[in-house]
C-alpha positions in Angstrom: 44.3 72.7 37.5 45.5 75.3 35.3 48.9 75.6 33.6 50.4 78.7 33.3 52.7 80.3 30.7 56.2 81.6 32.5 58.1 84.1 30.2 61.5 81.6 29.0 64.2 82.4 31.4 66.9 84.5 30.3 70.8 83.5 30.3 72.8 85.8 32.4 74.7 88.6 29.8 78.7 88.7 30.7 79.7 91.5 31.2 82.4 93.4 29.1 84.9 94.1 31.6 84.7 90.5 32.6 85.0 89.0 28.6 87.5 92.1 28.1 89.7 90.6 31.0 89.6 86.8 30.2 90.8 87.6 26.3 93.8 89.4 28.4 95.0 87.3 30.4 94.3 84.0 27.7 96.4 86.1 25.2 98.8 87.2 27.6 99.4 83.9 28.5 100.1 82.5 24.9 102.1 85.3 24.0 104.4 84.2 27.4 104.0 80.8 26.2 105.7 81.1 23.0 108.4 83.6 24.4 109.0 81.0 26.9 109.4 77.9 23.9 111.5 80.3 21.6 109.0 81.4 18.6 109.3 85.0 19.9 111.8 87.4 21.6 110.1 89.6 24.5 111.9 92.3 26.1 110.2 95.2 28.3 110.8 97.9 25.4 108.5 95.5 23.4 105.9 94.8 25.3 104.5 97.9 27.6 102.8 99.3 24.0 101.4 95.7 23.0 99.8 96.1 26.8 98.8 99.8 26.3 97.1 98.8 22.7 95.2 96.0 24.3 93.8 98.2 27.3 92.7 100.7 24.5 91.0 98.2 22.6 88.8 97.0 25.8 87.9 100.5 26.5 86.7 100.8 23.4 84.8 97.3 22.6 83.6 98.4 26.0 82.2 101.2 24.7 81.0 99.9 21.8 78.9 97.4 23.9 77.2 99.9 26.0 76.0 101.5 23.2 74.7 99.2 21.6 73.3 97.6 24.8 71.7 101.2 25.2 70.3 101.0 21.7 68.2 97.8 22.3 66.6 98.4 25.7 65.4 102.0 24.3 
């Protein structure tokens, strides 16, 4: 009976968009909780720019991760 070595199983990689969406919803939940308990005050006028900044950061982060991942496979 021979024993063959098998390559180590690789853990599945987290897709950057999944991470970004999860981080966004977690952060949004924290912000709304803080507003609900009265630590911060939110209005539509202050909220939409934060959403745009968050979306922009998510797009930039996804591009950076894609470039780093492409560099590793080359």
